[in-house]
N, C-alpha and C positions, 0 to 999 in steps of 0.2 A: 504494500500500500504506500502511496505517496506520503512523505512526511513534510510538515510545514516548518519553515525557518523564517527568521526575520533578518533583513539586511538593510540597514539605514532606514528602518520604518516601512520597508516594502515587504510584502508577503511573498515568500519564495516557496516553491514546491520541489521536493526532491523526487524525481521519477524513478521507478523501478527499472531494473535492467531490461525486462521484457518490453516496457513502454519505450525506452530509448532505442532498443533494437528495431521495434516497429517503426518509430519515427524516422530513423536513419534509412531503413529500407525503402520507406515511402518517398523520402527525399531523393534517394538515389534513382528510383524509378522515374520520378518526375523530372529530375535533371537530365537523365538520359533521353527522355521523351522530348523535353524542351530543346535539347541540342539537335536531335534529329529533325524535329519540326522546323527549327530555325534554318538548318542546312537545306531543307527542302523548299523553304519559302523565303528566299532572299530577294528583297525588292530593291531595285535600283531606280532612284528618282532621276528624271531628266534634269540636266543642269538648269538652274534658275527656278525650278519648281519647289514647292514646299508642301508639307503635310498640314491638313486642317482637321482639327478635332471638333466633334460635336458632343456637347454634354447632354446626357439624358437624365431627367430628374422626375420628381413626383408630378409636376405639372404636365409632363409628357405622357404620363400613365404608368410610370414605374411604381410597383406596389409598395415599395419601401426603399428608403435611402441606404439601408444596410444590405448591400449585395454580397453574398457569401461565396457564390460560385458563378462562373461564366463559361459557356461552351458555344461553339459554332458547329452546326451540322453541315453536311456536304451540299445542301440546297442553299446555304447562305443564311439561314435563320440563326439569330442569336438567342441563346437561352440564358436566363438569369435565375439563380436560386436565391431567394430572400427568406427572411424570417416570417414572411406573410405570403408564402406560396411560390409556385414556379411560373415563370413568364417566358413566352416566346415573342420575339420582336422581329418584324419583317422590314424594318427601316421606316415604317410609317405608324404602325399600330401594335399594341400589345394584346396577346391572348393570354389570359391568366387561368391557372389551374389551382384549385384549392381542395383541401380535404372536405368531404361531405359525409357525415356519419350515416346518412340514409343511402349512400351509394357505395357499395363495397369495392367497386373498381375505380374509385376516385383516388387522388393523391393520398398516400397514407398519413402524411404529416406536413403541415404548412411550413415548418422550419426546415428549409432545404440547405444542406451543408456542403454538398459536393455534386458535380455533374461530370459525365463522361459520355462521349458519343462512340457507339460501337459499330460493327459492320451493318451495312444496309440502313444507316441512320437511326438505329435503335438508340434511344436516349436512356441512360442509366441515371437515376436520381437517388442520391444519398440523403438521409434525413437525420435529424437530431435524436429522435427517440424511437422511430419505427422502421429501422432497417433500410433496405434498398427497394426502389420501385423501378420497373421497366415500362417505359412508354414506347410502344412499337409504332413505327412510321405509319401515318395515315389513320391513326386511331387516337381517340381521347380516353382510352381505357388504360389503367395501370395494373400491372401484375406485381404483387407484393412478395418480397423475400425477407423473412424475419427469423430471428433466433427462436429455436424451439428446443428447450432443454431435453426433450425426449428423443431428439434427432441429432446425432453427432455430425451429420453432413449438412446441417443447416448453418446459416450465418452465425458467426461466433459471438457477435454483439450487435444490438440494434442501434447503437450510437456510432454513426459513420462520420469520419472527418476527412477522408481522402479517397479518391477513386481514380483508376487509370486503366485504359484498354491498351493491351500490348499489340505488337505487330501480328500476332496469331489470332487476335480477337478475344483473348482471355481477359476477364474483368478482375482487377486487383482492388481490394477494399481495405482501407486502413481504419481500424477501430481502436478504442482504448484497451481492448483485450487481446489484440494481435492483428496480424495480417491474414486476409483470406484471399483465395483465388477461386473464382467460380468456373467450374467445368461447363463449357458452352453446350455440350450435348445433353448431359444428364441434369444440368443446373444444380449440381451438388457443390458444396464448398469444401475446399481443402484449407486447413488451418496451418499457419506457419508461426512459430514462436522461437524462443531462445534455443530450444532443444530440437528444432527442425519441424518438418511437416508432421501433422497428426493424421 
Protein backbone atom coordinates (compact mmCIF):
# COMPACT_ATOMS: atom_id res chain seq x y z
CA UNK A 1 0.00 0.00 0.00
CA UNK A 2 1.16 3.55 -0.69
CA UNK A 3 2.55 5.38 2.35
CA UNK A 4 2.17 9.11 2.85
CA UNK A 5 5.03 11.44 3.79
CA UNK A 6 5.29 15.19 4.13
CA UNK A 7 7.91 17.23 2.31
CA UNK A 8 7.90 21.00 2.87
CA UNK A 9 4.19 20.85 3.69
CA UNK A 10 3.35 18.90 0.50
CA UNK A 11 1.72 15.51 0.77
CA UNK A 12 3.81 12.84 -0.93
CA UNK A 13 2.87 9.25 -1.64
CA UNK A 14 5.36 6.40 -1.73
CA UNK A 15 4.33 3.98 -4.46
CA UNK A 16 4.74 0.23 -4.26
CA UNK A 17 7.18 -1.59 -6.53
CA UNK A 18 4.26 -3.03 -8.52
CA UNK A 19 2.79 0.42 -9.11
CA UNK A 20 6.16 1.84 -10.21
CA UNK A 21 6.70 -1.10 -12.57
CA UNK A 22 3.28 -0.57 -14.12
CA UNK A 23 3.84 3.17 -14.53
CA UNK A 24 7.26 2.67 -16.11
CA UNK A 25 5.98 0.02 -18.54
CA UNK A 26 3.06 2.25 -19.56
CA UNK A 27 5.46 5.16 -20.06
CA UNK A 28 7.80 3.01 -22.18
CA UNK A 29 4.90 1.82 -24.35
CA UNK A 30 3.62 5.36 -24.84
CA UNK A 31 7.06 6.79 -25.62
CA UNK A 32 7.69 4.06 -28.18
CA UNK A 33 4.32 4.73 -29.76
CA UNK A 34 4.90 8.47 -29.77
CA UNK A 35 8.29 8.14 -31.45
CA UNK A 36 6.99 5.82 -34.17
CA UNK A 37 3.93 8.04 -34.68
CA UNK A 38 6.12 11.13 -34.98
CA UNK A 39 8.45 9.38 -37.40
CA UNK A 40 5.47 8.40 -39.56
CA UNK A 41 3.92 11.89 -39.47
CA UNK A 42 6.60 14.49 -40.06
CA UNK A 43 5.11 17.68 -41.40
CA UNK A 44 7.12 20.18 -43.35
CA UNK A 45 5.66 23.66 -43.59
CA UNK A 46 6.37 25.63 -46.72
CA UNK A 47 8.70 28.54 -46.02
CA UNK A 48 6.85 31.66 -44.94
CA UNK A 49 3.83 29.72 -43.66
CA UNK A 50 2.82 29.28 -40.04
CA UNK A 51 0.61 27.10 -37.91
CA UNK A 52 -2.65 28.48 -36.56
CA UNK A 53 -4.29 27.03 -33.48
CA UNK A 54 -7.98 27.14 -32.74
CA UNK A 55 -9.06 26.96 -29.11
CA UNK A 56 -12.15 24.88 -28.34
CA UNK A 57 -13.99 25.67 -25.13
CA UNK A 58 -17.33 25.34 -23.34
CA UNK A 59 -18.96 27.95 -25.59
CA UNK A 60 -18.11 25.75 -28.59
CA UNK A 61 -19.88 22.78 -26.99
CA UNK A 62 -17.07 21.08 -25.08
CA UNK A 63 -18.74 19.22 -22.18
CA UNK A 64 -16.15 20.27 -19.63
CA UNK A 65 -12.94 22.27 -19.58
CA UNK A 66 -11.09 19.35 -17.97
CA UNK A 67 -10.17 17.10 -20.91
CA UNK A 68 -8.42 13.95 -19.67
CA UNK A 69 -7.87 12.10 -22.96
CA UNK A 70 -7.73 12.90 -26.68
CA UNK A 71 -7.65 10.58 -29.70
CA UNK A 72 -8.17 10.90 -33.44
CA UNK A 73 -9.64 8.11 -35.53
CA UNK A 74 -8.80 7.33 -39.15
CA UNK A 75 -11.84 9.27 -40.40
CA UNK A 76 -10.44 12.42 -38.81
CA UNK A 77 -12.90 12.68 -35.92
CA UNK A 78 -11.41 14.00 -32.68
CA UNK A 79 -12.49 12.23 -29.49
CA UNK A 80 -12.35 13.92 -26.08
CA UNK A 81 -12.63 12.14 -22.74
CA UNK A 82 -13.83 14.43 -19.95
CA UNK A 83 -15.16 14.05 -16.41
CA UNK A 84 -18.60 14.65 -17.93
CA UNK A 85 -18.72 12.14 -20.77
CA UNK A 86 -17.18 11.20 -24.12
CA UNK A 87 -17.35 13.61 -27.05
CA UNK A 88 -16.77 13.26 -30.80
CA UNK A 89 -15.84 16.44 -32.67
CA UNK A 90 -16.07 16.74 -36.46
CA UNK A 91 -14.56 20.22 -36.67
CA UNK A 92 -17.97 21.90 -36.41
CA UNK A 93 -20.13 20.14 -33.82
CA UNK A 94 -19.85 17.84 -30.82
CA UNK A 95 -21.68 14.55 -30.36
CA UNK A 96 -21.77 13.69 -26.64
CA UNK A 97 -22.10 10.24 -25.06
CA UNK A 98 -23.20 9.91 -21.43
CA UNK A 99 -23.96 7.10 -19.03
CA UNK A 100 -27.68 6.36 -18.91
CA UNK A 101 -28.72 3.91 -16.15
CA UNK A 102 -31.81 2.96 -18.20
CA UNK A 103 -29.69 1.88 -21.19
CA UNK A 104 -27.28 -0.99 -20.46
CA UNK A 105 -25.35 -0.35 -23.70
CA UNK A 106 -24.66 3.33 -22.91
CA UNK A 107 -21.28 4.62 -21.74
CA UNK A 108 -20.42 2.84 -18.45
CA UNK A 109 -19.03 5.91 -16.68
CA UNK A 110 -19.09 9.63 -17.51
CA UNK A 111 -15.58 10.05 -16.08
CA UNK A 112 -13.45 9.12 -19.12
CA UNK A 113 -9.75 8.79 -18.30
CA UNK A 114 -8.16 7.20 -21.39
CA UNK A 115 -8.85 6.69 -25.11
CA UNK A 116 -7.29 4.46 -27.77
CA UNK A 117 -8.23 3.83 -31.39
CA UNK A 118 -7.96 0.22 -32.51
CA UNK A 119 -8.15 -1.56 -35.85
CA UNK A 120 -11.13 -0.61 -38.04
CA UNK A 121 -11.62 2.58 -35.95
CA UNK A 122 -12.88 0.73 -32.89
CA UNK A 123 -12.71 3.23 -30.03
CA UNK A 124 -11.58 1.96 -26.62
CA UNK A 125 -12.72 4.09 -23.68
CA UNK A 126 -11.09 3.81 -20.24
CA UNK A 127 -13.09 5.03 -17.27
CA UNK A 128 -12.42 6.12 -13.70
CA UNK A 129 -14.50 3.42 -11.97
CA UNK A 130 -16.19 1.13 -14.52
CA UNK A 131 -13.42 -0.46 -16.56
CA UNK A 132 -13.14 -0.32 -20.34
CA UNK A 133 -15.81 0.27 -22.97
CA UNK A 134 -15.65 -0.52 -26.68
CA UNK A 135 -17.53 1.73 -29.09
CA UNK A 136 -17.59 -0.06 -32.42
CA UNK A 137 -17.56 2.03 -35.62
CA UNK A 138 -20.96 3.11 -36.92
CA UNK A 139 -22.61 2.28 -33.61
CA UNK A 140 -23.73 4.26 -30.59
CA UNK A 141 -23.62 1.15 -28.41
CA UNK A 142 -20.90 0.37 -25.90
CA UNK A 143 -19.65 -3.08 -24.93
CA UNK A 144 -18.41 -3.14 -21.32
CA UNK A 145 -15.33 -4.95 -19.97
CA UNK A 146 -15.08 -4.89 -16.19
CA UNK A 147 -13.35 -6.63 -13.33
CA UNK A 148 -15.10 -9.78 -12.15
CA UNK A 149 -13.55 -11.34 -9.01
CA UNK A 150 -14.87 -14.77 -10.06
CA UNK A 151 -13.16 -14.58 -13.49
CA UNK A 152 -9.34 -14.48 -13.53
CA UNK A 153 -9.36 -13.59 -17.24
CA UNK A 154 -11.39 -10.41 -16.66
CA UNK A 155 -9.94 -6.90 -16.39
CA UNK A 156 -7.64 -6.68 -13.35
CA UNK A 157 -9.04 -3.36 -12.07
CA UNK A 158 -11.95 -1.07 -13.03
CA UNK A 159 -9.85 2.08 -12.50
CA UNK A 160 -8.16 2.75 -15.87
CA UNK A 161 -5.52 5.46 -16.27
CA UNK A 162 -3.78 4.59 -19.56
CA UNK A 163 -4.45 2.62 -22.75
CA UNK A 164 -2.47 1.85 -25.88
CA UNK A 165 -3.11 -0.23 -29.02
CA UNK A 166 0.09 -1.81 -30.35
CA UNK A 167 1.02 -2.60 -33.98
CA UNK A 168 -0.65 -6.00 -33.73
CA UNK A 169 -3.92 -4.48 -32.53
CA UNK A 170 -3.59 -5.69 -28.93
CA UNK A 171 -5.02 -3.36 -26.31
CA UNK A 172 -2.79 -2.56 -23.31
CA UNK A 173 -4.45 -1.14 -20.20
CA UNK A 174 -2.74 0.55 -17.25
CA UNK A 175 -4.49 0.32 -13.89
CA UNK A 176 -3.47 0.85 -10.25
CA UNK A 177 -3.40 -2.96 -9.85
CA UNK A 178 -1.13 -3.64 -12.82
CA UNK A 179 -0.92 -3.80 -16.58
CA UNK A 180 -3.36 -5.81 -18.69
CA UNK A 181 -3.26 -6.91 -22.33
CA UNK A 182 -6.54 -7.87 -23.98
CA UNK A 183 -6.49 -10.81 -26.36
CA UNK A 184 -8.29 -9.58 -29.49
CA UNK A 185 -9.85 -12.94 -30.35
CA UNK A 186 -11.13 -14.25 -27.01
CA UNK A 187 -11.39 -10.80 -25.37
CA UNK A 188 -9.67 -12.26 -22.30
CA UNK A 189 -7.20 -10.21 -20.30
CA UNK A 190 -3.62 -11.22 -19.51
CA UNK A 191 -2.21 -9.65 -16.34
CA UNK A 192 1.37 -8.41 -16.01
CA UNK A 193 2.96 -7.46 -12.73
CA UNK A 194 6.30 -7.54 -10.96
CA UNK A 195 6.46 -11.36 -11.19
CA UNK A 196 5.44 -11.45 -14.88
CA UNK A 197 2.23 -12.46 -16.61
CA UNK A 198 -0.43 -14.37 -14.70
